[in-house]
Every structure is written in structure tokens, then in C-alpha cells.
KEDRENDREN-208744 format. One line per 4 residues: number of its first residue (from 1); for each residue x negated, z, y negated of C-alpha. Coordinates in Angstrom, 1 decimal. Each point is the difference from the previous one (the first is absolute). Layout:
% KEDRENDREN-208744
NUM	X/Z/Y | ...
***
This chain:
% KEDRENDREN-208744
1	8.0/-29.6/-19.9 | -2.4/2.1/2.1 | -2.0/-1.6/2.8 | 2.1/0.7/3.2
5	-3.0/1.4/2.0 | -0.6/2.5/-2.8 | 3.5/1.3/0.4 | -0.5/1.2/3.6
9	-1.2/3.6/-0.7 | 2.4/0.8/-2.9 | 3.1/-1.4/1.7 | -0.7/1.7/3.3
13	-0.9/3.2/-1.8 | 3.3/-0.1/-2.0 | 1.9/-0.8/3.1 | -1.5/2.9/2.0
17	0.4/2.4/-2.9 | 3.6/-1.0/-0.7 | 1.0/0.0/3.7 | -1.5/3.5/0.3
21	1.8/1.3/-3.1 | 3.2/-1.5/1.3 | -0.4/1.5/3.5 | -0.9/3.5/-1.3
25	2.8/0.0/-2.5 | 2.5/-1.3/2.6 | -0.8/3.0/2.3 | 1.3/2.4/-2.7
29	3.6/0.8/-1.2 | 1.1/-2.4/-2.8 | 3.1/1.9/-1.0 | 0.7/3.7/-0.1
33	2.7/2.5/-1.0 | -1.6/2.2/-2.6 | 2.9/2.4/0.1 | -1.0/1.3/3.5
37	-2.0/3.2/0.0 | -3.4/0.0/1.6 | 0.2/0.6/3.8 | 3.7/-1.0/0.2
41	-0.8/-3.0/2.1 | -1.8/1.4/3.0 | 0.8/-2.9/2.3 | -1.0/-2.6/-2.6
45	3.4/-1.7/0.1 | 0.1/-0.7/-3.8 | -3.7/-1.1/-0.1 | 0.6/-2.4/2.9
49	3.0/-1.4/-1.8 | -2.2/-0.7/-3.0 | -2.5/-2.1/2.0 | -0.2/-3.7/0.8
53	-1.9/-0.4/3.3 | 0.4/-3.8/0.0 | -2.2/-0.2/-3.1 | -2.7/2.0/1.8
57	0.1/-2.3/3.0 | -0.1/-3.1/-2.1 | -2.9/1.3/-2.0 | -2.0/0.7/3.1
61	0.7/-3.6/1.2 | -1.4/-1.3/-3.3 | -3.1/2.1/0.5 | -0.4/-1.4/3.5
65	0.3/-3.5/-1.4 | -2.8/0.7/-2.4 | -2.1/1.1/2.9 | 0.8/-3.2/1.9
69	-0.8/-2.1/-3.1 | -3.5/1.4/0.0 | -0.9/-1.0/3.5 | 1.8/-3.4/0.6
73	-0.6/-3.5/-1.1 | 1.9/-3.2/-0.7 | 3.7/-0.5/0.7 | 0.4/3.5/1.5
77	-1.2/1.5/-3.3 | 2.4/-2.1/-2.0 | 2.9/1.0/2.2 | -0.8/3.7/-0.2
81	-0.3/-0.2/-3.8 | 3.5/-1.5/-0.1 | 1.3/2.7/2.4 | -1.6/2.7/-2.3
85	1.8/-1.5/-3.0 | 3.4/0.0/1.8 | -0.5/3.6/1.1 | -1.1/1.0/-3.5
89	3.2/-1.4/-1.3 | 1.8/2.0/2.6 | -1.7/3.2/-1.4 | 1.3/-0.9/-3.5
93	3.5/-0.5/1.4 | -0.1/3.4/1.8 | -1.0/1.6/-3.3 | 2.9/-1.5/-1.8
97	2.4/0.9/2.8 | -1.4/3.5/0.1 | 0.7/0.5/-3.7 | 3.6/-0.9/0.5
101	0.7/1.8/3.3 | -2.2/3.0/0.2 | 1.7/2.2/-2.7 | 3.3/-0.2/1.9
105	-1.7/0.8/3.3 | -1.6/3.1/-1.5 | 3.3/1.1/-1.4 | 1.7/-0.4/3.4
109	-2.8/1.9/1.7 | 0.3/3.1/-2.3 | 1.6/2.8/2.1 | 3.0/1.5/-1.8
113	-0.6/3.2/-1.8 | -3.8/-0.3/-0.1 | -0.3/-0.6/-3.7 | 0.5/3.0/-2.3
117	3.5/0.1/-1.3 | 0.9/-3.1/2.1 | -1.7/-2.2/-2.6 | -0.9/-3.0/2.1
121	0.4/-3.6/-0.8 | -3.3/-0.5/-1.8 | -2.9/-2.1/1.2 | -3.3/-1.0/-1.5
125	-2.4/-2.7/0.8 | -3.4/1.3/0.9 | -3.4/-1.3/-1.2 | -0.5/-1.2/3.6
129	2.7/-2.6/-0.5 | -1.7/-1.4/-3.1 | -3.4/0.0/1.8 | 1.6/-1.9/2.8
133	1.6/-2.5/-2.4 | -3.3/-0.6/-1.8 | -1.8/-0.4/3.4 | 2.6/-2.4/1.2
137	-0.2/-2.2/-3.1 | -3.8/0.0/0.1 | 0.1/-0.9/3.7 | 2.2/-3.0/-0.7
141	-2.5/-1.1/-2.8 | -2.9/0.4/2.4 | 1.6/-1.9/2.8 | 1.1/-2.9/-2.3
145	-3.6/-0.3/-1.1 | -1.1/0.1/3.7 | 2.3/-2.8/0.9 | -1.3/-2.0/-2.9
149	-3.7/0.5/0.6 | -0.4/0.9/3.7 | -1.2/-3.4/1.0 | -3.0/0.2/-2.3
153	-1.0/3.5/0.9 | -3.2/0.6/2.1 | 0.5/0.4/3.7 | -1.8/1.9/2.6
157	-2.6/-2.1/1.9 | 0.7/-1.0/3.6 | -2.8/2.2/1.2 | 2.4/2.9/-0.4
161	2.5/-1.4/2.5 | 0.6/1.9/3.1 | -2.2/-0.7/3.0 | 1.5/-2.3/2.5
165	2.0/-2.0/-2.7 | -0.5/-3.7/-0.2 | -3.6/-0.6/-0.9 | -0.3/-1.5/-3.4
169	-3.2/-1.8/-0.9 | -1.5/2.1/-2.7 | -2.2/-1.9/-2.4 | -3.7/1.0/0.1
173	0.0/1.4/-3.5 | 2.7/2.5/1.0 | -1.8/1.0/3.2 | -2.2/3.1/0.1
177	-3.5/-0.1/1.5 | 1.4/1.6/3.2 | 2.7/-2.8/0.2 | -2.7/-2.7/-0.3
181	-2.2/1.6/2.7 | 3.0/0.3/2.3 | 0.9/-3.6/-0.3 | -3.7/-0.9/0.8
185	0.2/2.2/3.1 | 3.2/-1.8/1.0 | -1.8/-3.3/-0.2 | 1.7/-1.2/-3.2
189	-1.9/-1.3/-3.0 | 1.4/2.1/-3.0 | -1.4/-2.6/-2.5 | 2.3/-2.8/1.2
***
């Protein structure tokens, strides 16, 4: 069993890579009709029918959750990791639904008489679908690991909090020389 603090960089890296793969692949057509000649879909009707925009939206939400995990602490971080897991499961569900519904949508979108000899009724799954499926599964793995270990991961220090937020007493060992001098100027003893 690895030390949870040592899992921070690999898990976040896996989550960001998987989320990016899923988002890029979800922006591409997953199903196509190979019987259509090139240029026979000038309006993109068939390509649009072979896409799953919900998968792209959910993948972007997962990426946003990873960004939030990097800059938050405590209970907010744990809640966001659970949210990321739920959304990642949603991406997997959209991939499964896409596999069962997109071929029919592509066939319905093919204009009559566009295929040579009227030979329509064929669809093929593109490599983008498989890339999205792999990205979705890896996203679930990364978010499960995040939910498991997020409480033990390192957090940003309070010195990075926005100005004007509730002042948190920073221990002297975390203060910079400038912080120590400012506290002396304000009449506080930084060694207490």
C-alpha cells in the first residue's frame, strides 16, 4: 500500500490526463457512415448525429473538479472529489449510451440518395469512441483514488488565501521574512 501523500502527483496526473483524453475524444464523432462519399455531408448533419455532447460537458466538469482539488482544503476538497467521481461515472454512462444510440442516429441523419447505389445502413465506430471509453474508465479510476486519499494529500498553505479573507494565524515556521517584519511593524510579536 503506497503512502497516501506520495500518491498525490500520480493520481492528479492520471486524472488530468484521463479527463483531457475524454474531453478531446468526446468532441469528435464517435460513429460514422463509411458508405457516404467524401464531401456528401456539407452541413455536418451525419457527423453531428455521431457525436455525444453530454460526454464532452461532463469531461470538462471533471477537469474543473481536478482544478478545484488542487486549490482547496478540508471538507470542500472531499466533497469536490466525490462530485468528480459522480461526474466521472456519468461520463462512463454516456459512453455506454452513445454506443447503443449513436449508430441509429447516424442512420436516421443520412440523407436519402447520398450513398452510391443507395447502399446506406452501415455505421462504424470511430477510434475517438474507444479513446473516450478509455479516458472515461481511467477518469473513474483516478477519481476513486482521489476520494480514497484526498484527506491525506498535501494542501496549499493559508498564505495563498485571497487578501481580505479571514486572517488565519500562520505559524512562524511557515512565514516568510517579509511576513515576520510586517507583524513586527504591526506591533505583534511573531515569536509568540
